[in-house]
MITI-526326 format. One record per residue (C-alpha): residue in one letter; z, y, x. Coordinates in steps of 0.25 Angstrom, whole numbers, padded with zeros to 4 digits, always signed. Each point is the difference from the previous one (the first is absolute). Layout:
aZYX
...
//
This chain:
m-0254-0007-0047
k+0003-0011-0010
a+0012+0001-0009
c+0005-0012-0008
i+0008+0002-0013
p+0006-0012-0008
t-0005+0001-0014
s+0006-0005-0013
g-0013-0004-0007
k-0015-0001+0003
g+0001+0010+0011
g-0008+0013+0002
l+0004+0015+0001
e+0005+0000-0014
d+0009-0012+0001
l+0015+0002+0002
v+0007-0003+0013
g+0007-0014-0001
e+0015+0000+0001
h+0001-0014+0007
f-0009+0001+0012
g-0002-0015+0003
k-0002-0004-0014
v-0010+0010-0006
p-0013-0006-0005
t-0009+0009+0008
y+0000+0009+0012
t-0009+0013+0000
i-0006+0004+0013
v-0005+0014+0001
d-0007+0006+0012
l+0006+0014+0001
e-0012+0005+0007
t-0012-0005-0008
g+0007-0002-0013
e-0005-0015-0001
v+0009-0009-0009
k+0002-0015+0001
v+0009-0008-0008
i+0005-0014+0005
k+0008-0010-0008
n+0014-0004+0006
t-0003-0013+0006
s+0013+0000+0009
v+0010-0011+0001
h+0008+0007-0011
m-0012-0004-0009
g-0003-0014+0005
g-0008+0004+0012
r+0001-0002+0015
l+0002+0014+0006
y+0010+0011-0001
p-0004+0014-0006
p+0001+0007+0014
e-0010-0011+0005
i-0010+0002-0011
m+0001+0015+0001
a-0003-0001+0015
k-0012-0008-0003
e-0005+0011-0009
g+0002+0010+0011
v+0011+0007-0007
e+0007+0011+0008
i+0011+0005-0010
l+0007-0006-0012
l+0005+0010-0011
c+0010-0007-0008
s+0013+0002-0008
g+0008-0009+0008
v-0001-0012+0009
g+0009-0010+0007
r+0005-0001+0014
r-0008-0012+0004
a-0013+0006-0006
l+0003+0013+0008
s+0002-0008+0013
m-0013-0007-0003
f-0008+0013-0003
r+0005+0006+0013
e-0005-0013+0008
f-0014+0003-0006
n+0001+0015+0003
i+0000+0004-0015
d+0008+0012-0003
v+0008-0001-0013
y+0003+0012-0009
l+0011-0001-0011
g+0002+0007-0013
a-0014-0001-0006
k+0000+0000-0015
g-0010+0003-0012
t-0014-0004+0002
v-0007-0004+0013
r-0007+0014-0001
e+0014+0007-0001
a+0005-0008+0011
i-0011+0004+0009
e+0002+0014-0003
m+0015-0001+0003
f-0003-0006+0013
k-0010+0011+0004
q+0010+0011-0004
g+0011-0007+0009
k+0009-0004-0012
l+0001-0015+0004
k+0010-0004+0011
k-0005-0008+0012
a+0009-0013+0000
d+0007-0006+0012
l+0007-0013+0000
s+0013+0006-0006
d-0007+0004-0013
g-0004-0014-0004
c+0007-0005-0013
s+0009-0012+0002
e-0003-0005-0015
h-0012-0005-0006
n-0001+0011-0011
c-0008+0010+0008
//
């Protein structure tokens, strides 16, 4: 299962979970079965690109997103691409993955999307 975590710097297991999902510089994708780590730059429309983050994640084969928060529109788009979103991730990517494995993150539904652009 591939998990995506928005990262605040250059990405990787020791980078911090980014606070603003759409405007982070990188996304760290971790295969939870093999441990393979891939870092991709945020080339979404928020950064001058053509695709929205959920579209990018779908092309990468991501199945779950671990983040601190995300907007309603993004949640709806992730749902369209069959990508489950889990909220409450914090700390490093490694810590966020551990939180997910321990069941400490909340699986999001559309009512959990923040209405402001500060998450």
